[in-house]
C-alpha positions, 0 to 999 in steps of 0.5 A: 411254985417251983419244983425240986428235981428228983435226985438221980439214982445211981445203981451201986454195983453188987459185990455178990454179982461179981463174986457169983460171975467169977464162981460160975465162970470157974465152974464152967471152965473146969467143966469144959476142961473135963469133957463136953458131957460134964460141960453140958451137965453144968449148963443144964444146972445153969438153965435150972438156976436161971429158970428158978429166978427169972420170973422173980427177977423180972417180976413176971406174971404166972411164975410157975408156968414161966419156970416150967417153960424155961426149964423144959426149953433149957434142958431140951437145948442142952439135950439137943447138943448132947445126943448129936455126935455128928459135926457140928453138933448143932443140928437139933438146936434150932428145932429145940429152940423153936419148940421151946418158943412155941411152948412159951406161947402155948403157956400163955394160952392156958393162963387163967388170970386174964393174961395181963402183960402177955407181951412182956411175959412172952418176950422175957421167956424168949430172952431166957431161951436165947441166953440158954442157946448162947450157953449151949454154943460153948459145947462144940468148941469145947470138943477140941483142945484149941476150942477149949482155949477159946471157951476158957478165954471167954469165961475169963473175960466175963469174970474180969469184966464183972470185977471192973463193974465194981469201979462204978462205986465211984461216980467219976468212973461210971462213964468208963465202965464199958471201956474198962470191961472190954479192956479187962476182958481182953487182958484176961483172954490174952493171959489165957492165950499166953498160958496155953501158947495160943495166938494172943491176937485172936484171943484179944478180940475174943476177950474184948467181945465177951467182956463187952457182952457180959457187961452189957447184960449185967447193965441191963438187969442191974437197974431192976428193982428186984436186984435188992434180993439175992435170987435176982442177983444170982440170975444176973450173974448166970445170964451174964456168963451164958451170953458170953458163950456166943463169942467162942463159937463165932470166933472159931467159926470165922477165924479158927475153924480148926477149933470146931470139931470136924 
């Protein structure tokens, strides 16, 4: 008896995710242009949104405890940057992240459902906390004019890479999506650099890296069965923007120390 091979399933890129990524990047960019305090507030809102939909997106057990852990940990991370005025404003971030991870394990100890999928639950919460920590890294460079340019370049790259995801609607383009995201991210960051009279070569590196990271996060999450619903799509958009927050800080640290407060 011959068996018919199951048809391959191709995930159709969501226009809603792309639009949400662009909107979130615009909000964070406007906040960065205003002040670091406003940016921190925007990141706190992003932490609440991520916590609100994370358990549902990953279909985790004990969603209420997961939401509480991520909210408390996210707000602790944001607060650790806001209350620290000394350079480099990250002194308390490791402590906040460590305590949040301990809270993730303590939450598992108080579960009364037999603790099914405990490793998956802890890993997912730690991943969410890591994404929020990446977002918090946007605050230090946003303290200087040159650093704000880096932040805007990374956010523009994330938004541009989200738009290239829509090319996946054509099967022939699926193998080129990563390259398209990197190219679009680099181009968007270069445009930001030219508009702000900044050295475009550094911004090209920034945009390629931010676009690739943002695209990779969406590719990881887009194959989840829950992506058929609106809340997980919003969570995917938030996560793919937050993960790009790592890039401006690293680029400033290595190539443009003047972009960090000092």
